[in-house]
C-alpha positions, 0 to 999 in steps of 0.5 A, spaced: 499 500 499 502 506 498 504 511 503 500 518 504 506 523 504 504 529 509 506 535 505 508 539 511 513 533 514 516 532 507 518 540 507 521 539 514 525 533 511 527 537 505 529 543 510 533 538 514 537 535 508 538 542 505 541 544 511 543 551 514 548 556 511 546 553 504 551 547 505 550 541 502 549 536 508 553 529 507 554 523 512 561 523 515 563 518 510 561 523 504 555 521 502 549 525 499 542 525 502 536 526 498 529 526 498 525 522 493 520 527 489 517 522 483 519 515 481 518 511 475 519 504 474 522 502 467 524 496 465 531 494 468 531 501 472 528 505 477 528 513 475 527 517 481 527 525 481 530 527 488 531 533 492 538 535 495 540 542 495 538 547 489 534 544 483 531 537 483 535 532 479 534 525 476 538 519 479 537 511 476 539 505 480 537 498 479 530 496 481 528 498 488 521 499 491 522 506 492 516 511 493 515 519 494 518 521 501 523 516 501 530 518 503 536 515 500 544 516 500 549 515 495 556 517 494 557 518 487 555 516 480 556 516 472 553 523 470 550 522 463 548 529 460 542 529 454 541 522 456 535 519 452 531 513 455 528 509 449 524 505 454 521 512 457 521 516 450 524 521 454 531 525 454 534 527 461 538 534 461 542 530 466 541 523 470 546 520 475 547 512 474 548 510 481 552 504 483 550 503 490 544 507 494 543 506 501 536 506 505 537 509 512 542 504 516 541 498 511 545 498 505 541 497 498 546 495 493 543 496 486 549 495 481 548 499 475 553 494 472 550 492 466 547 499 465 553 503 466 559 502 462 565 498 466 561 496 472 566 493 477 560 489 480 562 482 478 557 477 474 555 471 477 557 464 474 552 461 470 554 454 470 552 453 463 556 450 457 555 452 450 557 448 444 563 451 440 562 453 433 567 453 428 571 459 427 569 462 434 574 464 440 572 462 447 572 467 453 577 463 456 582 463 450 581 471 450 582 472 457 588 467 457 592 472 452 588 478 451 594 482 448 594 478 442 587 479 441 587 487 442 584 491 436 582 484 432 575 482 430 573 475 433 567 471 433 564 469 440 559 464 441 555 465 448 549 465 452 546 472 454 546 473 461 544 480 462 542 485 457 541 493 458 539 497 453 540 505 450 546 506 455 551 511 452 547 510 445 549 503 446 546 496 448 550 492 453 551 485 453 554 480 458 556 473 455 558 467 458 560 460 454 562 456 460 569 457 459 574 461 464 581 463 465 583 464 472 576 465 474 574 470 468 568 467 465 564 473 463 565 478 457 562 484 456 559 486 449 557 493 446 552 493 440 547 497 437 543 490 436 538 487 441 539 480 444 534 476 449 537 474 456 538 466 456 539 466 448 545 463 445 548 467 440 554 468 436 557 475 435 562 479 431 566 485 434 573 488 436 577 486 442 579 492 446 583 492 453 583 497 459 577 501 457 576 506 463 569 510 463 571 514 469 567 514 476 571 507 478 568 504 472 573 500 467 573 493 464 579 489 463 576 487 456 571 488 452 568 486 445 566 492 442 562 494 435 559 487 436 554 485 431 550 478 430 553 473 426 550 469 421 549 462 422 
């Protein structure tokens, strides 16, 4: 059941958050406190219009059960300006994709990993086994000798573990094929195409190493400019 927000109480919360002397109030550990003004649950994300000091702004996290009036805390995130959400058919002047968001004293870890480039959050091992196709390279082979593949076009067959759409004008895919090298088993793929989670696909793209998108988000290896390969 949705809670009824008392307007006077909400205003009081905002006063506390904005603080005295027009200074941004943060937790001792550097976290920013915000009050939720509006919530949009869309696909893989929860978008929240929040209020701190100054104008309201949007943040996005992995799906959470948020409501207007809730208070959350976060430390930093990936700022996207002029971001277009295909799912909402809306262009944001600015939206901050939050890797970790805190609710009161309880940590709600909402990785934007698959939504924000280069997430540091590791994917879980799927336990699948994909039949290798002729002419393809396994994920284990890529991680075993990454320098020899850098800048080269390769074919990879794997199961789609995660798919997130329209981030930085790209779709982000995580593939696994059941192989691994030194506990590395997940390959991140960027593409303009759409894939269904759970499907087994063969993609062709260019291997890039050490891609850093800032805010602590970086990939040791990626398959970029990927397209679905014909059978």
